[in-house]
Structure formats: C-alpha cells, structure tokens
PDB file of N, CA, C and O in Angstrom:
ATOM      1  N   MET A   1       8.264  30.757  -5.303  1.00  0.00           N
ATOM      2  CA  MET A   1       7.048  30.710  -4.511  1.00  0.00           C
ATOM      3  C   MET A   1       7.386  31.066  -3.065  1.00  0.00           C
ATOM      4  O   MET A   1       8.359  30.571  -2.496  1.00  0.00           O
ATOM      5  N   LYS A   2       6.584  31.907  -2.506  1.00  0.00           N
ATOM      6  CA  LYS A   2       6.763  32.347  -1.122  1.00  0.00           C
ATOM      7  C   LYS A   2       5.627  31.754  -0.280  1.00  0.00           C
ATOM      8  O   LYS A   2       4.512  31.561  -0.766  1.00  0.00           O
ATOM      9  N   ILE A   3       5.927  31.476   0.968  1.00  0.00           N
ATOM     10  CA  ILE A   3       4.899  30.983   1.883  1.00  0.00           C
ATOM     11  C   ILE A   3       4.425  32.149   2.743  1.00  0.00           C
ATOM     12  O   ILE A   3       5.223  32.833   3.384  1.00  0.00           O
ATOM     13  N   ILE A   4       3.125  32.358   2.743  1.00  0.00           N
ATOM     14  CA  ILE A   4       2.519  33.441   3.517  1.00  0.00           C
ATOM     15  C   ILE A   4       1.734  32.815   4.669  1.00  0.00           C
ATOM     16  O   ILE A   4       0.878  31.957   4.455  1.00  0.00           O
ATOM     17  N   TRP A   5       2.030  33.246   5.872  1.00  0.00           N
ATOM     18  CA  TRP A   5       1.337  32.736   7.064  1.00  0.00           C
ATOM     19  C   TRP A   5       0.230  33.713   7.465  1.00  0.00           C
ATOM     20  O   TRP A   5       0.468  34.915   7.578  1.00  0.00           O
ATOM     21  N   THR A   6      -0.985  33.189   7.679  1.00  0.00           N
ATOM     22  CA  THR A   6      -2.028  34.021   8.270  1.00  0.00           C
ATOM     23  C   THR A   6      -1.789  34.041   9.788  1.00  0.00           C
ATOM     24  O   THR A   6      -1.079  33.189  10.323  1.00  0.00           O
ATOM     25  N   ALA A   7      -2.379  35.005  10.460  1.00  0.00           N
ATOM     26  CA  ALA A   7      -2.243  35.082  11.921  1.00  0.00           C
ATOM     27  C   ALA A   7      -2.828  33.823  12.560  1.00  0.00           C
ATOM     28  O   ALA A   7      -2.268  33.281  13.514  1.00  0.00           O
ATOM     29  N   HIS A   8      -3.961  33.365  12.023  1.00  0.00           N
ATOM     30  CA  HIS A   8      -4.586  32.157  12.562  1.00  0.00           C
ATOM     31  C   HIS A   8      -3.655  30.950  12.428  1.00  0.00           C
ATOM     32  O   HIS A   8      -3.483  30.184  13.375  1.00  0.00           O
ATOM     33  N   ALA A   9      -3.055  30.788  11.245  1.00  0.00           N
ATOM     34  CA  ALA A   9      -2.155  29.647  11.024  1.00  0.00           C
ATOM     35  C   ALA A   9      -0.953  29.721  11.968  1.00  0.00           C
ATOM     36  O   ALA A   9      -0.522  28.698  12.501  1.00  0.00           O
ATOM     37  N   SER A  10      -0.418  30.906  12.173  1.00  0.00           N
ATOM     38  CA  SER A  10       0.716  31.062  13.104  1.00  0.00           C
ATOM     39  C   SER A  10       0.310  30.685  14.522  1.00  0.00           C
ATOM     40  O   SER A  10       1.052  30.005  15.230  1.00  0.00           O
ATOM     41  N   ASP A  11      -0.872  31.133  14.929  1.00  0.00           N
ATOM     42  CA  ASP A  11      -1.365  30.788  16.273  1.00  0.00           C
ATOM     43  C   ASP A  11      -1.521  29.281  16.421  1.00  0.00           C
ATOM     44  O   ASP A  11      -1.110  28.692  17.422  1.00  0.00           O
ATOM     45  N   ARG A  12      -2.123  28.667  15.403  1.00  0.00           N
ATOM     46  CA  ARG A  12      -2.350  27.217  15.472  1.00  0.00           C
ATOM     47  C   ARG A  12      -1.023  26.455  15.498  1.00  0.00           C
ATOM     48  O   ARG A  12      -0.886  25.476  16.232  1.00  0.00           O
ATOM     49  N   GLN A  13      -0.051  26.896  14.706  1.00  0.00           N
ATOM     50  CA  GLN A  13       1.258  26.222  14.698  1.00  0.00           C
ATOM     51  C   GLN A  13       1.898  26.314  16.072  1.00  0.00           C
ATOM     52  O   GLN A  13       2.464  25.331  16.551  1.00  0.00           O
ATOM     53  N   ARG A  14       1.825  27.451  16.707  1.00  0.00           N
ATOM     54  CA  ARG A  14       2.423  27.598  18.052  1.00  0.00           C
ATOM     55  C   ARG A  14       1.729  26.663  19.053  1.00  0.00           C
ATOM     56  O   ARG A  14       2.379  26.093  19.929  1.00  0.00           O
ATOM     57  N   GLU A  15       0.417  26.514  18.917  1.00  0.00           N
ATOM     58  CA  GLU A  15      -0.300  25.588  19.803  1.00  0.00           C
ATOM     59  C   GLU A  15       0.178  24.149  19.584  1.00  0.00           C
ATOM     60  O   GLU A  15       0.399  23.412  20.545  1.00  0.00           O
ATOM     61  N   TRP A  16       0.335  23.758  18.324  1.00  0.00           N
ATOM     62  CA  TRP A  16       0.790  22.400  18.030  1.00  0.00           C
ATOM     63  C   TRP A  16       2.253  22.212  18.406  1.00  0.00           C
ATOM     64  O   TRP A  16       2.672  21.099  18.722  1.00  0.00           O
ATOM     65  N   GLN A  17       3.026  23.275  18.376  1.00  0.00           N
ATOM     66  CA  GLN A  17       4.427  23.156  18.813  1.00  0.00           C
ATOM     67  C   GLN A  17       4.478  22.847  20.305  1.00  0.00           C
ATOM     68  O   GLN A  17       5.297  22.040  20.745  1.00  0.00           O
ATOM     69  N   LYS A  18       3.610  23.483  21.082  1.00  0.00           N
ATOM     70  CA  LYS A  18       3.571  23.205  22.522  1.00  0.00           C
ATOM     71  C   LYS A  18       3.124  21.774  22.798  1.00  0.00           C
ATOM     72  O   LYS A  18       3.657  21.112  23.688  1.00  0.00           O
ATOM     73  N   LYS A  19       2.134  21.295  22.025  1.00  0.00           N
ATOM     74  CA  LYS A  19       1.579  19.962  22.261  1.00  0.00           C
ATOM     75  C   LYS A  19       2.457  18.841  21.710  1.00  0.00           C
ATOM     76  O   LYS A  19       2.696  17.843  22.391  1.00  0.00           O
ATOM     77  N   LEU A  20       2.943  19.009  20.460  1.00  0.00           N
ATOM     78  CA  LEU A  20       3.615  17.903  19.767  1.00  0.00           C
ATOM     79  C   LEU A  20       4.972  18.259  19.176  1.00  0.00           C
ATOM     80  O   LEU A  20       5.608  17.423  18.534  1.00  0.00           O
ATOM     81  N   GLY A  21       5.416  19.488  19.388  1.00  0.00           N
ATOM     82  CA  GLY A  21       6.722  19.876  18.853  1.00  0.00           C
ATOM     83  C   GLY A  21       6.726  20.172  17.364  1.00  0.00           C
ATOM     84  O   GLY A  21       7.780  20.127  16.730  1.00  0.00           O
ATOM     85  N   ILE A  22       5.569  20.474  16.797  1.00  0.00           N
ATOM     86  CA  ILE A  22       5.489  20.788  15.363  1.00  0.00           C
ATOM     87  C   ILE A  22       5.949  22.228  15.163  1.00  0.00           C
ATOM     88  O   ILE A  22       5.291  23.178  15.590  1.00  0.00           O
ATOM     89  N   THR A  23       7.096  22.363  14.503  1.00  0.00           N
ATOM     90  CA  THR A  23       7.703  23.690  14.336  1.00  0.00           C
ATOM     91  C   THR A  23       7.245  24.351  13.033  1.00  0.00           C
ATOM     92  O   THR A  23       6.660  23.721  12.152  1.00  0.00           O
ATOM     93  N   ARG A  24       7.531  25.611  12.959  1.00  0.00           N
ATOM     94  CA  ARG A  24       7.240  26.366  11.726  1.00  0.00           C
ATOM     95  C   ARG A  24       8.004  25.760  10.528  1.00  0.00           C
ATOM     96  O   ARG A  24       7.415  25.585   9.461  1.00  0.00           O
ATOM     97  N   PRO A  25       9.317  25.435  10.687  1.00  0.00           N
ATOM     98  CA  PRO A  25      10.006  24.765   9.570  1.00  0.00           C
ATOM     99  C   PRO A  25       9.387  23.414   9.201  1.00  0.00           C
ATOM    100  O   PRO A  25       9.398  23.033   8.030  1.00  0.00           O
ATOM    101  N   ASP A  26       8.848  22.684  10.184  1.00  0.00           N
ATOM    102  CA  ASP A  26       8.155  21.419   9.869  1.00  0.00           C
ATOM    103  C   ASP A  26       6.973  21.673   8.934  1.00  0.00           C
ATOM    104  O   ASP A  26       6.765  20.952   7.959  1.00  0.00           O
ATOM    105  N   VAL A  27       6.213  22.703   9.250  1.00  0.00           N
ATOM    106  CA  VAL A  27       5.025  23.031   8.448  1.00  0.00           C
ATOM    107  C   VAL A  27       5.441  23.470   7.048  1.00  0.00           C
ATOM    108  O   VAL A  27       4.854  23.043   6.054  1.00  0.00           O
ATOM    109  N   GLU A  28       6.448  24.319   6.980  1.00  0.00           N
ATOM    110  CA  GLU A  28       6.882  24.808   5.669  1.00  0.00           C
ATOM    111  C   GLU A  28       7.496  23.679   4.836  1.00  0.00           C
ATOM    112  O   GLU A  28       7.318  23.643   3.619  1.00  0.00           O
ATOM    113  N   ALA A  29       8.214  22.760   5.482  1.00  0.00           N
ATOM    114  CA  ALA A  29       8.782  21.620   4.761  1.00  0.00           C
ATOM    115  C   ALA A  29       7.668  20.752   4.170  1.00  0.00           C
ATOM    116  O   ALA A  29       7.776  20.269   3.043  1.00  0.00           O
ATOM    117  N   LEU A  30       6.610  20.565   4.936  1.00  0.00           N
ATOM    118  CA  LEU A  30       5.479  19.786   4.430  1.00  0.00           C
ATOM    119  C   LEU A  30       4.836  20.495   3.243  1.00  0.00           C
ATOM    120  O   LEU A  30       4.450  19.856   2.264  1.00  0.00           O
ATOM    121  N   LEU A  31       4.725  21.802   3.335  1.00  0.00           N
ATOM    122  CA  LEU A  31       4.116  22.550   2.235  1.00  0.00           C
ATOM    123  C   LEU A  31       4.981  22.510   0.972  1.00  0.00           C
ATOM    124  O   LEU A  31       4.452  22.495  -0.140  1.00  0.00           O
ATOM    125  N   TRP A  32       6.291  22.492   1.135  1.00  0.00           N
ATOM    126  CA  TRP A  32       7.194  22.403  -0.015  1.00  0.00           C
ATOM    127  C   TRP A  32       7.193  21.014  -0.625  1.00  0.00           C
ATOM    128  O   TRP A  32       7.296  20.861  -1.842  1.00  0.00           O
ATOM    129  N   SER A  33       7.075  20.001   0.227  1.00  0.00           N
ATOM    130  CA  SER A  33       7.171  18.630  -0.256  1.00  0.00           C
ATOM    131  C   SER A  33       6.157  17.731   0.455  1.00  0.00           C
ATOM    132  O   SER A  33       6.533  16.888   1.269  1.00  0.00           O
ATOM    133  N   PRO A  34       4.870  17.913   0.144  1.00  0.00           N
ATOM    134  CA  PRO A  34       3.839  17.119   0.839  1.00  0.00           C
ATOM    135  C   PRO A  34       3.822  15.674   0.359  1.00  0.00           C
ATOM    136  O   PRO A  34       4.158  15.376  -0.787  1.00  0.00           O
ATOM    137  N   GLU A  35       3.424  14.794   1.255  1.00  0.00           N
ATOM    138  CA  GLU A  35       3.206  13.413   0.823  1.00  0.00           C
ATOM    139  C   GLU A  35       1.989  13.359  -0.092  1.00  0.00           C
ATOM    140  O   GLU A  35       1.913  12.548  -1.015  1.00  0.00           O
ATOM    141  N   GLN A  36       1.035  14.252   0.194  1.00  0.00           N
ATOM    142  CA  GLN A  36      -0.212  14.219  -0.549  1.00  0.00           C
ATOM    143  C   GLN A  36      -0.866  15.601  -0.464  1.00  0.00           C
ATOM    144  O   GLN A  36      -0.760  16.280   0.557  1.00  0.00           O
ATOM    145  N   VAL A  37      -1.539  16.008  -1.532  1.00  0.00           N
ATOM    146  CA  VAL A  37      -2.353  17.226  -1.523  1.00  0.00           C
ATOM    147  C   VAL A  37      -3.769  16.819  -1.908  1.00  0.00           C
ATOM    148  O   VAL A  37      -3.988  16.207  -2.953  1.00  0.00           O
ATOM    149  N   VAL A  38      -4.729  17.165  -1.051  1.00  0.00           N
ATOM    150  CA  VAL A  38      -6.121  16.786  -1.308  1.00  0.00           C
ATOM    151  C   VAL A  38      -6.975  18.049  -1.342  1.00  0.00           C
ATOM    152  O   VAL A  38      -6.625  19.058  -0.731  1.00  0.00           O
ATOM    153  N   PRO A  39      -8.093  17.989  -2.057  1.00  0.00           N
ATOM    154  CA  PRO A  39      -8.968  19.164  -2.097  1.00  0.00           C
ATOM    155  C   PRO A  39      -9.699  19.349  -0.777  1.00  0.00           C
ATOM    156  O   PRO A  39     -10.107  18.385  -0.129  1.00  0.00           O
ATOM    157  N   GLY A  40      -9.855  20.614  -0.394  1.00  0.00           N
ATOM    158  CA  GLY A  40     -10.633  20.955   0.792  1.00  0.00           C
ATOM    159  C   GLY A  40     -11.893  21.691   0.372  1.00  0.00           C
ATOM    160  O   GLY A  40     -12.321  21.571  -0.776  1.00  0.00           O
ATOM    161  N   ASP A  41     -12.481  22.434   1.257  1.00  0.00           N
ATOM    162  CA  ASP A  41     -13.689  23.200   0.964  1.00  0.00           C
ATOM    163  C   ASP A  41     -13.333  24.537   0.325  1.00  0.00           C
ATOM    164  O   ASP A  41     -12.273  25.103   0.591  1.00  0.00           O
ATOM    165  N   ARG A  42     -14.215  25.025  -0.505  1.00  0.00           N
ATOM    166  CA  ARG A  42     -14.147  26.370  -1.092  1.00  0.00           C
ATOM    167  C   ARG A  42     -12.795  26.706  -1.734  1.00  0.00           C
ATOM    168  O   ARG A  42     -12.253  27.792  -1.533  1.00  0.00           O
ATOM    169  N   GLY A  43     -12.269  25.765  -2.500  1.00  0.00           N
ATOM    170  CA  GLY A  43     -11.038  26.024  -3.234  1.00  0.00           C
ATOM    171  C   GLY A  43      -9.763  25.885  -2.423  1.00  0.00           C
ATOM    172  O   GLY A  43      -8.668  26.075  -2.952  1.00  0.00           O
ATOM    173  N   ILE A  44      -9.891  25.561  -1.167  1.00  0.00           N
ATOM    174  CA  ILE A  44      -8.718  25.352  -0.315  1.00  0.00           C
ATOM    175  C   ILE A  44      -8.167  23.957  -0.597  1.00  0.00           C
ATOM    176  O   ILE A  44      -8.926  23.004  -0.775  1.00  0.00           O
ATOM    177  N   ARG A  45      -6.860  23.850  -0.636  1.00  0.00           N
ATOM    178  CA  ARG A  45      -6.219  22.547  -0.764  1.00  0.00           C
ATOM    179  C   ARG A  45      -5.490  22.252   0.544  1.00  0.00           C
ATOM    180  O   ARG A  45      -5.148  23.157   1.305  1.00  0.00           O
ATOM    181  N   VAL A  46      -5.267  20.976   0.780  1.00  0.00           N
ATOM    182  CA  VAL A  46      -4.647  20.558   2.036  1.00  0.00           C
ATOM    183  C   VAL A  46      -3.430  19.691   1.738  1.00  0.00           C
ATOM    184  O   VAL A  46      -3.545  18.607   1.168  1.00  0.00           O
ATOM    185  N   ALA A  47      -2.263  20.189   2.135  1.00  0.00           N
ATOM    186  CA  ALA A  47      -1.035  19.390   2.069  1.00  0.00           C
ATOM    187  C   ALA A  47      -1.002  18.546   3.333  1.00  0.00           C
ATOM    188  O   ALA A  47      -1.268  19.044   4.427  1.00  0.00           O
ATOM    189  N   GLN A  48      -0.679  17.282   3.184  1.00  0.00           N
ATOM    190  CA  GLN A  48      -0.666  16.446   4.376  1.00  0.00           C
ATOM    191  C   GLN A  48       0.457  15.425   4.323  1.00  0.00           C
ATOM    192  O   GLN A  48       0.892  14.973   3.264  1.00  0.00           O
ATOM    193  N   GLY A  49       0.902  15.088   5.528  1.00  0.00           N
ATOM    194  CA  GLY A  49       1.955  14.104   5.656  1.00  0.00           C
ATOM    195  C   GLY A  49       1.808  13.383   6.982  1.00  0.00           C
ATOM    196  O   GLY A  49       1.378  13.971   7.974  1.00  0.00           O
ATOM    197  N   ARG A  50       2.166  12.106   6.995  1.00  0.00           N
ATOM    198  CA  ARG A  50       2.071  11.304   8.213  1.00  0.00           C
ATOM    199  C   ARG A  50       3.177  11.704   9.186  1.00  0.00           C
ATOM    200  O   ARG A  50       4.331  11.891   8.801  1.00  0.00           O
ATOM    201  N   ARG A  51       2.802  11.827  10.424  1.00  0.00           N
ATOM    202  CA  ARG A  51       3.744  12.229  11.462  1.00  0.00           C
ATOM    203  C   ARG A  51       3.344  11.532  12.750  1.00  0.00           C
ATOM    204  O   ARG A  51       2.184  11.576  13.160  1.00  0.00           O
ATOM    205  N   ASP A  52       4.316  10.889  13.385  1.00  0.00           N
ATOM    206  CA  ASP A  52       4.038  10.092  14.587  1.00  0.00           C
ATOM    207  C   ASP A  52       2.916   9.110  14.263  1.00  0.00           C
ATOM    208  O   ASP A  52       3.014   8.370  13.284  1.00  0.00           O
ATOM    209  N   ASN A  53       1.873   9.090  15.049  1.00  0.00           N
ATOM    210  CA  ASN A  53       0.753   8.182  14.779  1.00  0.00           C
ATOM    211  C   ASN A  53      -0.429   8.910  14.154  1.00  0.00           C
ATOM    212  O   ASN A  53      -1.566   8.447  14.239  1.00  0.00           O
ATOM    213  N   GLY A  54      -0.161  10.044  13.530  1.00  0.00           N
ATOM    214  CA  GLY A  54      -1.249  10.840  12.975  1.00  0.00           C
ATOM    215  C   GLY A  54      -0.885  11.481  11.662  1.00  0.00           C
ATOM    216  O   GLY A  54      -0.009  11.019  10.931  1.00  0.00           O
ATOM    217  N   LEU A  55      -1.583  12.559  11.389  1.00  0.00           N
ATOM    218  CA  LEU A  55      -1.458  13.238  10.106  1.00  0.00           C
ATOM    219  C   LEU A  55      -1.354  14.743  10.348  1.00  0.00           C
ATOM    220  O   LEU A  55      -2.222  15.339  10.987  1.00  0.00           O
ATOM    221  N   LEU A  56      -0.285  15.349   9.833  1.00  0.00           N
ATOM    222  CA  LEU A  56      -0.154  16.800   9.882  1.00  0.00           C
ATOM    223  C   LEU A  56      -0.817  17.351   8.629  1.00  0.00           C
ATOM    224  O   LEU A  56      -0.493  16.936   7.516  1.00  0.00           O
ATOM    225  N   ARG A  57      -1.746  18.287   8.807  1.00  0.00           N
ATOM    226  CA  ARG A  57      -2.496  18.837   7.676  1.00  0.00           C
ATOM    227  C   ARG A  57      -2.291  20.349   7.619  1.00  0.00           C
ATOM    228  O   ARG A  57      -2.420  21.041   8.629  1.00  0.00           O
ATOM    229  N   VAL A  58      -1.974  20.847   6.441  1.00  0.00           N
ATOM    230  CA  VAL A  58      -1.744  22.276   6.237  1.00  0.00           C
ATOM    231  C   VAL A  58      -2.686  22.738   5.128  1.00  0.00           C
ATOM    232  O   VAL A  58      -2.478  22.428   3.954  1.00  0.00           O
ATOM    233  N   ALA A  59      -3.713  23.474   5.509  1.00  0.00           N
ATOM    234  CA  ALA A  59      -4.671  23.993   4.531  1.00  0.00           C
ATOM    235  C   ALA A  59      -4.106  25.279   3.932  1.00  0.00           C
ATOM    236  O   ALA A  59      -3.638  26.164   4.647  1.00  0.00           O
ATOM    237  N   PHE A  60      -4.163  25.361   2.595  1.00  0.00           N
ATOM    238  CA  PHE A  60      -3.571  26.528   1.939  1.00  0.00           C
ATOM    239  C   PHE A  60      -4.336  26.894   0.675  1.00  0.00           C
ATOM    240  O   PHE A  60      -5.109  26.103   0.135  1.00  0.00           O
ATOM    241  N   ILE A  61      -4.094  28.121   0.224  1.00  0.00           N
ATOM    242  CA  ILE A  61      -4.598  28.571  -1.068  1.00  0.00           C
ATOM    243  C   ILE A  61      -3.432  29.176  -1.830  1.00  0.00           C
ATOM    244  O   ILE A  61      -2.495  29.708  -1.236  1.00  0.00           O
ATOM    245  N   ASP A  62      -3.498  29.089  -3.144  1.00  0.00           N
ATOM    246  CA  ASP A  62      -2.487  29.718  -3.984  1.00  0.00           C
ATOM    247  C   ASP A  62      -2.921  31.150  -4.266  1.00  0.00           C
ATOM    248  O   ASP A  62      -4.055  31.402  -4.672  1.00  0.00           O
ATOM    249  N   VAL A  63      -2.004  32.076  -4.044  1.00  0.00           N
ATOM    250  CA  VAL A  63      -2.290  33.493  -4.251  1.00  0.00           C
ATOM    251  C   VAL A  63      -1.135  34.100  -5.046  1.00  0.00           C
ATOM    252  O   VAL A  63      -0.032  34.274  -4.529  1.00  0.00           O
ATOM    253  N   GLU A  64      -1.406  34.415  -6.290  1.00  0.00           N
ATOM    254  CA  GLU A  64      -0.421  35.083  -7.141  1.00  0.00           C
ATOM    255  C   GLU A  64       0.937  34.373  -7.110  1.00  0.00           C
ATOM    256  O   GLU A  64       1.974  35.013  -6.938  1.00  0.00           O
ATOM    257  N   GLY A  65       0.922  33.061  -7.277  1.00  0.00           N
ATOM    258  CA  GLY A  65       2.157  32.289  -7.336  1.00  0.00           C
ATOM    259  C   GLY A  65       2.752  31.951  -5.980  1.00  0.00           C
ATOM    260  O   GLY A  65       3.808  31.323  -5.907  1.00  0.00           O
ATOM    261  N   ASN A  66       2.096  32.354  -4.922  1.00  0.00           N
ATOM    262  CA  ASN A  66       2.563  32.046  -3.565  1.00  0.00           C
ATOM    263  C   ASN A  66       1.555  31.124  -2.883  1.00  0.00           C
ATOM    264  O   ASN A  66       0.431  30.954  -3.355  1.00  0.00           O
ATOM    265  N   ARG A  67       1.976  30.532  -1.767  1.00  0.00           N
ATOM    266  CA  ARG A  67       1.069  29.692  -1.001  1.00  0.00           C
ATOM    267  C   ARG A  67       0.760  30.362   0.333  1.00  0.00           C
ATOM    268  O   ARG A  67       1.660  30.689   1.107  1.00  0.00           O
ATOM    269  N   LYS A  68      -0.528  30.558   0.584  1.00  0.00           N
ATOM    270  CA  LYS A  68      -0.970  31.198   1.818  1.00  0.00           C
ATOM    271  C   LYS A  68      -1.556  30.127   2.732  1.00  0.00           C
ATOM    272  O   LYS A  68      -2.529  29.459   2.380  1.00  0.00           O
ATOM    273  N   ILE A  69      -0.954  29.972   3.904  1.00  0.00           N
ATOM    274  CA  ILE A  69      -1.403  28.951   4.851  1.00  0.00           C
ATOM    275  C   ILE A  69      -2.625  29.464   5.596  1.00  0.00           C
ATOM    276  O   ILE A  69      -2.587  30.516   6.234  1.00  0.00           O
ATOM    277  N   VAL A  70      -3.702  28.705   5.503  1.00  0.00           N
ATOM    278  CA  VAL A  70      -4.960  29.082   6.149  1.00  0.00           C
ATOM    279  C   VAL A  70      -5.001  28.570   7.586  1.00  0.00           C
ATOM    280  O   VAL A  70      -5.363  29.300   8.509  1.00  0.00           O
ATOM    281  N   THR A  71      -4.623  27.300   7.761  1.00  0.00           N
ATOM    282  CA  THR A  71      -4.573  26.733   9.109  1.00  0.00           C
ATOM    283  C   THR A  71      -3.664  25.512   9.110  1.00  0.00           C
ATOM    284  O   THR A  71      -3.290  24.985   8.062  1.00  0.00           O
ATOM    285  N   VAL A  72      -3.327  25.087  10.298  1.00  0.00           N
ATOM    286  CA  VAL A  72      -2.441  23.942  10.506  1.00  0.00           C
ATOM    287  C   VAL A  72      -3.031  23.099  11.619  1.00  0.00           C
ATOM    288  O   VAL A  72      -3.430  23.627  12.657  1.00  0.00           O
ATOM    289  N   TYR A  73      -3.088  21.793  11.410  1.00  0.00           N
ATOM    290  CA  TYR A  73      -3.480  20.936  12.520  1.00  0.00           C
ATOM    291  C   TYR A  73      -2.973  19.525  12.327  1.00  0.00           C
ATOM    292  O   TYR A  73      -2.597  19.106  11.232  1.00  0.00           O
ATOM    293  N   TRP A  74      -2.979  18.815  13.431  1.00  0.00           N
ATOM    294  CA  TRP A  74      -2.563  17.418  13.458  1.00  0.00           C
ATOM    295  C   TRP A  74      -3.755  16.615  13.925  1.00  0.00           C
ATOM    296  O   TRP A  74      -4.500  17.057  14.800  1.00  0.00           O
ATOM    297  N   THR A  75      -3.945  15.432  13.348  1.00  0.00           N
ATOM    298  CA  THR A  75      -5.080  14.596  13.721  1.00  0.00           C
ATOM    299  C   THR A  75      -4.674  13.128  13.741  1.00  0.00           C
ATOM    300  O   THR A  75      -3.740  12.715  13.053  1.00  0.00           O
ATOM    301  N   THR A  76      -5.380  12.366  14.526  1.00  0.00           N
ATOM    302  CA  THR A  76      -5.169  10.912  14.527  1.00  0.00           C
ATOM    303  C   THR A  76      -6.089  10.225  13.515  1.00  0.00           C
ATOM    304  O   THR A  76      -5.993   9.016  13.307  1.00  0.00           O
ATOM    305  N   LYS A  77      -6.976  10.994  12.889  1.00  0.00           N
ATOM    306  CA  LYS A  77      -7.950  10.435  11.947  1.00  0.00           C
ATOM    307  C   LYS A  77      -7.348  10.278  10.548  1.00  0.00           C
ATOM    308  O   LYS A  77      -7.825  10.861   9.575  1.00  0.00           O
ATOM    309  N   VAL A  78      -6.297   9.482  10.484  1.00  0.00           N
ATOM    310  CA  VAL A  78      -5.576   9.296   9.222  1.00  0.00           C
ATOM    311  C   VAL A  78      -6.494   8.678   8.162  1.00  0.00           C
ATOM    312  O   VAL A  78      -6.527   9.146   7.024  1.00  0.00           O
ATOM    313  N   ALA A  79      -7.230   7.641   8.527  1.00  0.00           N
ATOM    314  CA  ALA A  79      -8.086   6.959   7.555  1.00  0.00           C
ATOM    315  C   ALA A  79      -9.157   7.885   6.991  1.00  0.00           C
ATOM    316  O   ALA A  79      -9.580   7.718   5.847  1.00  0.00           O
ATOM    317  N   LYS A  80      -9.595   8.852   7.777  1.00  0.00           N
ATOM    318  CA  LYS A  80     -10.628   9.790   7.322  1.00  0.00           C
ATOM    319  C   LYS A  80     -10.108  10.708   6.223  1.00  0.00           C
ATOM    320  O   LYS A  80     -10.833  11.027   5.281  1.00  0.00           O
ATOM    321  N   TYR A  81      -8.859  11.130   6.345  1.00  0.00           N
ATOM    322  CA  TYR A  81      -8.341  12.156   5.437  1.00  0.00           C
ATOM    323  C   TYR A  81      -7.396  11.647   4.353  1.00  0.00           C
ATOM    324  O   TYR A  81      -7.265  12.272   3.301  1.00  0.00           O
ATOM    325  N   TRP A  82      -6.736  10.514   4.603  1.00  0.00           N
ATOM    326  CA  TRP A  82      -5.758  10.030   3.631  1.00  0.00           C
ATOM    327  C   TRP A  82      -6.486   9.439   2.436  1.00  0.00           C
ATOM    328  O   TRP A  82      -7.407   8.640   2.599  1.00  0.00           O
ATOM    329  N   GLN A  83      -6.080   9.826   1.245  1.00  0.00           N
ATOM    330  CA  GLN A  83      -6.725   9.312   0.041  1.00  0.00           C
ATOM    331  C   GLN A  83      -5.785   8.342  -0.651  1.00  0.00           C
ATOM    332  O   GLN A  83      -4.696   8.712  -1.092  1.00  0.00           O
ATOM    333  N   GLU A  84      -6.219   7.110  -0.736  1.00  0.00           N
ATOM    334  CA  GLU A  84      -5.410   6.070  -1.374  1.00  0.00           C
ATOM    335  C   GLU A  84      -5.492   6.186  -2.890  1.00  0.00           C
ATOM    336  O   GLU A  84      -6.509   6.572  -3.466  1.00  0.00           O
ATOM    337  N   GLY A  85      -4.379   5.833  -3.499  1.00  0.00           N
ATOM    338  CA  GLY A  85      -4.212   5.701  -4.890  1.00  0.00           C
ATOM    339  C   GLY A  85      -4.955   6.485  -5.836  1.00  0.00           C
ATOM    340  O   GLY A  85      -4.772   6.331  -7.044  1.00  0.00           O
TER     341      GLY A  85
END
C-alpha cells in the first residue's frame, strides 16, 4: 500500500507542522497504525490518534489498494470525534 498526498493535505500538514510540530512522518505513521478509524462523509474514512491534549485526524480514501490523504488536522474536540467501544 502506498500513501498518496493531495496538494491540500500537504499544505495542511505544513501548517500544522508550524503550529504543533506535526511532521509528514507523524501523519504517515498514524495512517499506517491508527488508534482508531471512523467513517467520515461521502465514503471518506478518518484515521485518528490522540496527540498532546487533542486528536490528530487524517481523512483518507482507498484508491486501488493505496491510501489517498484528503486532509490533515488536529483538534481539541476529542469527545466529539472519538468513538468509544
């Protein structure tokens, strides 16, 4: 499986790297081994993992056996997005 970055996802990752130090390898590591994957809108799935006092979320779609990153963001709204059990 290969990870494909969209231009938007790359831009967003660079913004989060400036703000919180979230690197490209951090994002790819989460995508390879997420704490949790939850459904998003329109067939998009979201890999997520707790980081600092928030949640790193990586929205992706599967394309021909690869994962294409749609966007990346970090949020403090853990309770809103984390799905228990």
